[in-house]
C-alpha positions, 0 to 999 in steps of 0.5 A, a space after each residue: 748052938 753048942 760046939 759039940 752040936 756043931 761037931 756032931 752035925 758035921 760028923 753026921 754029914 761026913 759019914 752020910 748018916 744024914 743027907 742035909 742039915 739046916 742052919 738058922 741065920 742066928 747060928 750060921 756064923 758060929 757053925 761056919 767058923 767051925 766048918 772052915 777049920 775042917 780039912 775037907 771043908 771044900 766037900 761041904 756045900 751050902 745052899 742059901 734059903 729064903 729067910 737066911 737059913 742055909 742047908 749044908 750037904 756033903 759032896 763026894 768030890 771037893 768043889 773047885 
């Protein structure tokens, strides 16, 4: 997964253009390394799925 792809996915979630993005187990560490650097990191909610994939959503309120 390219850095531009990751940044685009994060921007689309943030803007509400998409409700969810699914990240494969293989791309998870690379995606997360970019995600944790975001100022609004706590507004991204990841849900682990069977098989190692993670579905991310953007929350209107930061999680605690």
